[in-house]
C-alpha positions, -999 to 999 in steps of 0.1 A, spaced: -37 -136 -20 -40 -116 12 -58 -88 -8 -81 -113 -26 -90 -132 6 -96 -100 26 -119 -87 -1 -139 -119 -8 -140 -138 25 -163 -112 43 -189 -118 15 -187 -156 21 -190 -151 59 -220 -128 54 -238 -156 36 -228 -181 62 -238 -161 93 -270 -147 78 -280 -182 64 -289 -163 32 -273 -158 -1 -267 -121 2 -237 -121 -21 -224 -141 -50 -191 -134 -68 -170 -143 -98 -134 -139 -108 -126 -119 -139 -91 -121 -155 -74 -101 -182 -77 -134 -202 -95 -166 -196 -64 -183 -185 -50 -195 -151 -33 -167 -131 -5 -175 -107 0 -154 -76 34 -143 -63 31 -170 -37 26 -197 -63 -12 -204 -60 -30 -207 -93 -65 -193 -98 -87 -198 -128 -110 -168 -138 -146 -174 -145 -146 -148 -172 -122 -126 -192 -129 -90 -202 -149 -99 -233 -177 -119 -218 -186 -105 -184 -221 -99 -172 -232 -67 -154 -220 -64 -118 -231 -43 -88 -195 -41 -75 -162 -47 -93 -132 -51 -70 -99 -46 -88 -69 -64 -72 -33 -57 -84 2 -67 -73 37 -53 -71 42 -49 -109 12 -26 -113 33 3 -126 41 -17 -157 4 -24 -165 -9 -2 -193 -36 -25 -206 -60 -4 -228 -87 -31 -229 -87 -32 -191 -90 6 -188 -119 6 -213 -136 -22 -195 -134 -3 -162 -147 29 -178 -176 8 -193 -184 -6 -159 -185 29 -145 -209 40 -172 -231 11 -163 -234 24 -128 -212 -3 -112 -194 6 -80 -157 2 -84 -133 -8 -56 -95 -9 -58 -74 -29 -34 -38 -20 -26 -19 -9 -58 -51 -13 -80 -58 24 -73 -31 30 -99 -52 12 -125 -84 32 -117 -63 64 -119 -48 54 -153 -84 47 -165 -93 83 -156 -118 72 -129 -103 89 -98 -104 125 -109 -120 146 -82 -124 116 -60 -109 107 -26 -86 77 -29 -58 59 -12 -30 34 -19 -5 14 0 19 37 19 50 22 2 36 34 -32 21 67 -20 48 91 -31 53 75 -65 15 75 -70 14 112 -62 43 119 -85 24 104 -115 -10 118 -105 -3 151 -87 -39 164 -91 -56 135 -73 -70 137 -37 -48 110 -22 -54 102 15 -31 84 39 -62 64 51 -69 27 54 -96 31 29 -119 57 13 -155 56 3 -164 82 -23 -198 70 -33 -194 47 -63 -156 46 -59 -139 27 -31 -102 23 -26 -81 7 2 -44 4 11 -43 -34 7 -36 -63 30 -61 -65 59 -75 -30 51 -96 -46 25 -113 -65 53 -123 -33 70 -135 -18 37 -157 -48 30 -171 -49 65 -181 -12 60 -196 -21 27 -216 -50 42 -227 -27 71 -241 -3 46 -260 -31 29 -272 -52 58 -265 -33 90 -236 -30 115 -247 -61 135 -239 -84 106 -206 -67 100 -197 -70 137 -206 -107 136 -183 -113 106 -155 -94 123 -159 -115 154 -159 -147 133 -125 -137 119 -112 -127 153 -109 -92 140 -114 -75 173 -120 -40 160 -135 -27 127 -112 1 118 -126 34 105 -117 46 71 -95 75 82 -73 55 104 -36 56 96 -22 28 75 11 23 93 18 12 129 30 40 150 68 46 152 66 35 189 53 1 180 75 -4 149 107 5 166 98 -5 202 105 29 216 87 47 245 105 80 245 84 105 226 114 126 216 130 96 199 98 86 182 94 121 168 130 121 155 125 88 137 92 101 122 111 131 109 137 109 93 110 88 76 94 120 62 127 132 47 141 102 29 149 122 -3 165 151 15 180 140 48 180 167 74 210 171 96 210 157 132 211 193 145 180 203 124 161 172 137 172 179 173 160 215 170 126 204 158 122 178 185 134 203 211 165 186 224 202 192 219 221 172 192 241 157 221 209 144 238 197 130 205 230 112 200 227 96 234 191 85 228 200 67 196 231 51 211 211 39 241 182 24 221 199 13 189 236 13 195 243 36 166 245 73 158 214 92 143 232 96 110 238 59 107 202 51 117 189 75 91 212 60 64 199 25 71 163 37 69 170 52 35 188 21 23 159 -1 34 135 22 16 158 20 -15 157 -18 -14 119 -18 -15 119 6 -44 144 -16 -63 122 -47 -57 88 -32 -62 91 -2 -86 103 4 -121 122 35 -112 157 37 -126 186 31 -102 195 68 -105 159 78 -96 159 54 -66 192 70 -55 176 105 -58 144 95 -39 165 81 -11 187 111 -7 220 100 -23 240 126 -42 251 102 -69 245 66 -81 281 58 -72 276 70 -36 244 50 -35 260 19 -49 288 19 -23 265 24 6 241 -2 -7 268 -29 -12 282 -22 23 248 -27 39 234 -56 18 264 -72 2 251 -67 -33 248 -38 -58 215 -21 -66 217 -36 -101 220 -71 -86 191 -64 -63 170 -52 -92 177 -84 -112 167 -105 -83 201 -121 -80 217 -103 -51 248 -126 -48 
């Protein structure tokens, strides 16, 4: 719902603020049946894939189960839209669908940071950016959430000028229209409420090495402090040793993969730096009180 609203509401606001019907839109579903969002809201598409008119822009919105979607009719419909000269936009995980349809070859693209590594694993030849959104002519992609708002404000600015886009942003209390190349994630300093640059750099290195955890000594060497100093920094700010902090980062990452990906538990263990599924299972149960298998089934207790 966040992705849908962020992509569509700027168009509504453009009409309202300009007092003109600059845009009109329709909802297209895989079938002409109600679609229920993960938050429980139900939406009724105007069309299914068999009876759509020609569009200037098609915005594809997908959810967490996108890696399970292998819908040949959808992929052919997207390729047909591209042949018609329609601009295509992907919000959040929908970049996966454009890639599977063969529409991102040789193009700049992005995807939500949580899915980035798995996306690159499946499509190693794509030009994937860690950007909020990308604009590669007739292909637009964005990382999801509110980044769709920035992408659409850029789109509107191209059509009708920056003043209208700024007025829409102000109407939404969106104080700054973010540029495409801006990083998706908040900085380490903001996310972990740290002001010490050495500590922030150490955490960033830990996040970059989820699958092959570096030793505290190796991280300290890169940061430029002794392992003893790093130990003191982590104890002071988090009340735990660097090894424990990194373990909990890896376990939180594993939990997201179990909830949002179709990777096997063995593959999740590997991606999060555990030497074996049994080691992973023990650490996971200690941290969350449930096994990885229970987490995957959605019944953690």
